[in-house]
C-alpha positions in Angstrom: 328.0 43.0 -40.2 327.2 44.3 -43.7 326.0 40.9 -44.9 323.5 40.7 -42.0 322.2 44.2 -42.6 321.9 43.5 -46.4 320.1 40.2 -45.7 317.6 41.9 -43.4 317.0 44.7 -45.9 316.3 42.1 -48.6 314.1 40.2 -46.1 312.2 43.5 -45.5 311.6 44.1 -49.2 310.2 40.6 -49.6 308.1 40.5 -46.5 306.7 44.1 -46.7 306.2 44.4 -50.5 306.3 41.1 -52.3 304.5 38.8 -49.8 302.3 41.3 -48.1 298.7 40.5 -49.2 296.4 43.4 -49.9 294.1 42.6 -46.9 296.8 43.0 -44.3 297.3 46.8 -44.3 293.6 47.5 -43.9 293.3 46.1 -40.4 296.8 46.4 -39.0 295.5 49.2 -36.8 293.7 46.6 -34.7 296.0 45.0 -32.2 296.1 41.2 -32.7 294.1 41.3 -36.0 294.5 38.4 -38.4 296.2 40.7 -41.0 298.7 42.1 -38.5 299.6 38.7 -37.2 299.9 37.2 -40.7 302.2 40.1 -41.6 304.3 39.5 -38.4 304.5 35.8 -39.3 305.8 36.6 -42.8 308.5 38.8 -41.3 309.5 36.2 -38.8 309.8 33.4 -41.4 311.8 35.6 -43.7 314.0 36.8 -40.9 315.0 33.2 -40.1 315.6 32.5 -43.8 317.7 35.6 -44.1 319.9 35.0 -41.1 320.3 31.2 -40.8 323.1 31.3 -43.3 325.2 33.6 -41.1 324.4 32.9 -37.5 323.8 30.0 -35.1 320.1 29.0 -34.8 319.7 30.2 -31.2 321.0 33.7 -32.2 318.7 33.7 -35.2 315.7 33.0 -33.0 316.6 35.9 -30.7 317.0 38.2 -33.7 313.7 37.0 -35.2 311.9 37.7 -31.9 313.4 41.1 -31.5 312.7 42.0 -35.1 309.1 40.7 -34.9 308.4 42.6 -31.7 309.7 45.9 -33.0 308.2 45.4 -36.5 304.8 44.5 -35.2 304.5 47.4 -32.8 306.0 50.0 -35.2 303.5 48.9 -37.9 300.6 48.9 -35.3 301.5 52.4 -34.0 301.8 53.7 -37.6 298.6 52.3 -38.8 296.7 53.2 -35.6 297.9 56.8 -35.9 297.1 57.0 -39.6 293.7 55.3 -39.1 292.8 57.7 -36.2 294.0 60.8 -38.1 291.7 60.0 -41.0 292.3 62.2 -44.0 295.8 63.6 -44.1 298.0 65.1 -46.8 300.0 62.8 -49.1 303.2 64.6 -47.9 302.4 63.9 -44.2 301.5 60.3 -45.0 304.9 59.9 -46.8 306.7 61.3 -43.8 305.0 58.8 -41.4 305.6 55.9 -43.8 309.3 57.1 -44.2 309.7 57.2 -40.4 308.2 53.7 -40.2 310.8 52.4 -42.7 313.6 54.2 -40.9 312.7 52.5 -37.7 312.8 49.1 -39.5 316.2 49.8 -41.0 317.6 51.0 -37.7 316.3 47.8 -36.1 318.3 45.8 -38.6 321.4 47.8 -37.8 320.9 47.1 -34.1 320.4 43.4 -34.8 323.6 43.3 -36.9 325.5 45.2 -34.2 324.2 42.9 -31.4 325.1 39.6 -33.2 328.6 40.6 -34.5 
């Protein structure tokens, strides 16, 4: 289980911070936008790459779809809320971003629990 959680956390780092082009966060508040779908695709590809070493392909696909669904909607809700709120304090923005990251990490724990 720990290997799967670790692989998904590493996947998250690469997909959210290394391979997340600058244009993506600016329009993720729009459901179905090119940026949000490109970001989703990045996460799904990296999810497969992270899990294919540990699990059968059919399980990897289910995990990827679950991760993609949760990740997409969490990011969309976060960016929609932040976009709608407009100017907020740096502290509150950090709290919202931290909550977003917590949801992603908890998603990886759920995936690891479900597949082991």
